[in-house]
Every structure is written in C-alpha cells, then in structure tokens.
N, C-alpha and C positions, 0 to 999 in steps of 0.2 A: 433397485429400486422403485416400487408402479405408484403410478397411483391408480385408483380408481372409487366409484363412488354413483352417488344419481348426477356428481357432475359433468362424466361422460357421455349421459341419454338426452337427445331431444327430442322434439314432436317436429314433424312438417308435415304441408298438404302434399300429398302426391297427385301430379293432374291427370298420370295414365299412369295404366301397369297392368301386371296378370296374376293371379292368383287365383289356383288348382285347374288351372286352364282358360278359368275366365276371365271378361277383359274386368277391368274394374274403374273406374274414373272417378275422380276428385274425393279420396278418402286421406284419415289424418294417422301416419305409423307410427311409431315410434325405434328412433334407433342409436345405436348403440357404437361410439369412438372404444376402437382401442389405443391402449399407451403401452406405449415400449419401457421395456428398462434402460435405467440408464445408472450414472454413477451419481453420487452426490458430490459437487468438488468439493473440497476440503485446503487450508491450508493452517500447516500449525509453526509457530513463533515461539524462539526459546533465547534469551537472552540475558545475557551480567553484562553491569556498567560499574566503573569503580572511578572516586575522582581522585587524586592526589592532587594534596592542598601546598604547597610551596612556601616556607619561610611562616611557617604555621610555629607558636609558642601561647607558653602560657598567659603572655600578658595582650595576647593579639584575638579579637574575637573574628569569630569563622564566617559574619560580614564584612571583616575590612579589611583579607587576602588581596594580594596583587595580585598573583600568580595562579590559576591551576589547570591541573593535565587532569582530561580525563578520557579515559580506553572504554571500550564497548564491540563488544562479539558477541554475535549472533546468527544463529540457524534456522532455516526458513525451509519445513518440509514441505512440497509440492504434492495435489496429487494426480495430477497433469502434466506436470514439468519440472525439468530439473530438480535435484534439491541445492540448497545456497547457502555458504559461510561469507559470513558477512565478520569485519570489523575494523573499526574508529576508532579515531582520535580528535581532540578537542583541545585547545588551547584555551584557556577564557583570563584576557589581560581585567583584574578588578570585575568591575560587570558592563564593563564599555563596548571593549570589544571583543568577538570569541571566531576563531579559526578552525575551520573545520576541514578533516580527508579521512577516506572512506576508501575500501575496496571490496568487493562484493567478488565470488569463485560459485563459477558450477563449473557440470563438465560441459567439454567444447567449448568453452565460452571465449577461448581466444582462435578456433575454425569457424570460419567464417562462413563456410559452406553446410555447420556440422550445428553451429547453434541455435537456440530456441527465443533467445531475450534480443530486442532490438539495441537494449543500453548495456553500454558494455563495463567493463570492472571497477572499472576508476572514479570518485565524484568528488569534488570538494565542494567550501561554499564558507561563508563568513557572514555576521551580525554585526553590525556597528548598535549599542542604544545607546539614549542617555536618558537620565533624569527629567522630570518635572514635576510642579504643584510647589506647593509653601513646603515640604517637610521631604520631596523629593522619593517620594516613595511611588507616583506611579513612573511607567516610563515608556518611549514612545520606540521603536526597532524598527529598522530596515534590516531586509536578510536576502543575501543569494544566494545561492546555488549551480553547475553547474554538472552535469552528468555526461559523459562521453555516450556517444550513441556510433551505429553506422547502419542506416544512412545518417543523414541531416545535420553530420560535423556536430555531435553533442545537442543538447535543452539547458537552457538559460530559465531558472525560477528567481523571480521577480516579487517580494513580500514585504509588509507592513505590519506590523502591529504597536498596537493600542493596548497596554495591561494599566486596568484601571483600580 
C-alpha cells in the first residue's frame, strides 16, 4: 500500500537558489513528497463459547439457575507478531459472583529471550454483581482481573459497572 495524490505536494517560498545556471532569489516552488510502501496492520479474531447450565429442568427458568460454567476458545491472527490461541473458563453463581481463568499460548511464550509480548500465558479474574432498584433489574458490579507479565510482576485491573 502507498499514499499518492495532491496531499503529498506543497508550495513553499525559496529564498535563494539556482536555475539553469542563473541565480534566482525569492520565488515560490511546488515540492512533491515521496511516500514509502508499507503493510497495513491487521488482526483477525475467531472464537466460540458455550454455557453449561447446571441444575436445569423444565420447572426452572433460565434466569433462576444457580450454577453456570462457560468455556471459551479464541484464535487471534496477527500480521506483525505471533498468532495466539486462548482458552478460558468462567464459573457463575446465580448472577452475583463470577470467577474466571484463562490461558493464552503463542510461539515462544515461555522463553523470555524470544517472546514478543510482555503479557504472559495465564490470567484470572472475578466479578461481584449486586442487583438494586425496585424490581432488582439494575445491577452494580465490581470487576477485578490479574494478568501475569514480565516485567512488572503482573497487571491488576479493577473496574466498576452500573447497568441501568
């Protein structure tokens, strides 16, 4: 891919110079900039997930299920770094507590001198979600996650959500 067009040219005043062996002073010239070829960065993600509802029967509504286990898998194709394969699992107790763990693999992830990422293979997290409002259909949630990294001995993330 390359840039081209009028956006790469500009006019500027030249204080002095020579043209055809004559000295010229104080004129306006149009300059063209050349652009270099480059590759457009791209990232493609393909993933799938499935929820296993534990304790489901015909008499129990899906919103009243006490236990849920979700599994997820993802493939990430990067144009300038290694491809990544990720797996994750989440356990949910009602709609109040969710606990997560994940693992990401890429080429040379365990070799410190060859890997290209700061973030390492494992991650974990949890969510505490509390309903509020007259009909208990709104929620307030606190999210926490931890991602192993080298350097910095890991990355902690904390977030708060209000679903109205």
